[in-house]
C-alpha positions, 0 to 999 in steps of 0.5 A: 100058545098065540092065545095064551099071549093073546090074553096076556097083553089084553091082561097087560093092557087091562091092568095098565088102564087100570093103572091109569087111572090110579095115577089120574086121582092120585096126582088131584089135590085139595080134596074139598074137607066137608066136615069139622076137620077140628076133629081129626089130628093135623095127620090125618087132615093132610092124609085125606087133604092130599088123597081125599079124590083117590080114597073116593074112587077106592071106596065108591068103586069108581076104581078097582082095587088091584094090590093087597093093601088097596084092598084092604082100604075098601075092606076096612073102610067099608067095615069088613076089618078095622081099620088098622092103618093110617089111610084108612083109618082116616078116610072111616072117620072123616066118612064117618063124622060126613054122615053124623054130620049131614044126619044131625048138621042143624042140630050139631051147629046151632047155637042155644042163647037166651034172647036177652041178655040175662035171664033177670034183669038187673031190677029183677035180681035186686027184688028176688035177692032181697026176698030171698035175704028177708026169708033167710033172715027169718027163718034164721031167727026163728030156727 
């Protein structure tokens, strides 16, 4: 009987320690949003900014999930099941978007513009119109 009580007390102490680890990360706010926020709903953005440190702890394995909801969150984020719940869906989307931006970031944020203002300068455009106008007129008369 004493052995069982000691085991229960050790278990409860471990659970309290685990709970405290969760509380420390859950209290942290203003998670740095490291990808383009325009692709997220306002709700998703706010969830990540508020709970991002805690999400990160759970998904990275730094925190051990101890409720069924936390276990489901980790499974959804790791792709073992669809992220049906708002928190898991927001964090899964954030991680995937961040992965895409890290892989293709330079190409995604580059600007494809010609060095000069236009392809033709004003004089070239006049010459093209004159030439094409002459060709069209000759073809119209011939046809």
